[in-house]
C-alpha positions, 0 to 999 in steps of 0.5 A: 285063612280068608282075608277081608277086603277093605272098603275104600272111604271115596265113594265109587262113582258109577258110569252112566249107562249108555242109551244105545247100549241099554236094553229097551223095555218090553211091553211099554210104549213111550210117547210124547204127552198130548199137551206137547203135541197140541199146537198153541192156541191162537186167540180168536181176535187175532184170527178175525183180525188176520182175516180181515187184513187178508180180505182187505189185500184181496180187495185192494189188489182186485181194485188195482187190477180191474179198477180205473187207477192203473188202466191202460190209457195210451199205447204209443207205438214207434217204428212201425211202417207196414203195420198201423198202430192199432194192428201193432197194439192188437198183435201184442194184445194190448187193444182190450184195455186192462191194467198195466199190472197185466202187461207182460213185456216178454209175452207181448214182444214174442207175440209181435215177433210172430208178425212177419214184418216185425224184426225186433220189439220191446214192450214197456208199461208205466204206472201212468197207464201208458205203454210204449211199444217199439219195433223195427221192421225187416227191410225188403232186399229182393222181389220174388216171383215164380216163373214168368209171372210178374206177381212179385213178392217182397223178400227179407234178408232171411228170404222170408216172404213179407207180402206182395210187392206194389213197386219193385224199385231197385230191388233184386229181381229173382225169378224162381221155378214156375208154380204156385206163388209163395205164402206170406211168411215162408222162405221162398229160397235159401237165405245163403243164396239170396245173400249171394245174389244181393252181393253180385248185384251190388258188386257187378257194376264195379267189376265189369261196368254192367248192371244186373237186371235179375236172376233166374233159377229153375227147379234143377239148380241152374242159375242164370244172370240177366244183365241190363243193356248198356 
């Protein structure tokens, strides 16, 4: 005997197939329509207006950069004693005119630090066309000469040769090994040794009541202290 299956009065809801489980169609290429891929059109009037605005901005920037409105009118230098104002401006690259917009304070500061006399430097430009340059110089603490020659050279606290000495004064007299004169901008002796020699000369009178006339060291590293008579 065969039984007939009763149909439900509620319609059956079929589950929506998953796209990942669906079998892809063969032999067909599905792409987006050309209309969707096409970029939206821009009105020609807007294109022309944008070109005019860009050209105006370029012209304005060129006028500000090369025109007289923001040109460098003055370079004020403070703190320089061994360098003239023109030498400081030339070292910083500010002697060629130009615009204050072209002034790069950090780059100009690094150029000034390449000068042997300059210890610190700052460069600040203002929109009124003025550029303020402030420098501090190294102070010589010793006078160095190679061998018995009396051609002295000033040394900074870093033992860097600043230049020839016109007047030794109360500077520490340091005589090195005989040979060629040191070049400006190089270290003549070890900075730690120079610091020790300066401290010895300053503290020697309080210890034994005798002043130091100078120091002599040779190529073998032997150091001799020469005292003044008194």
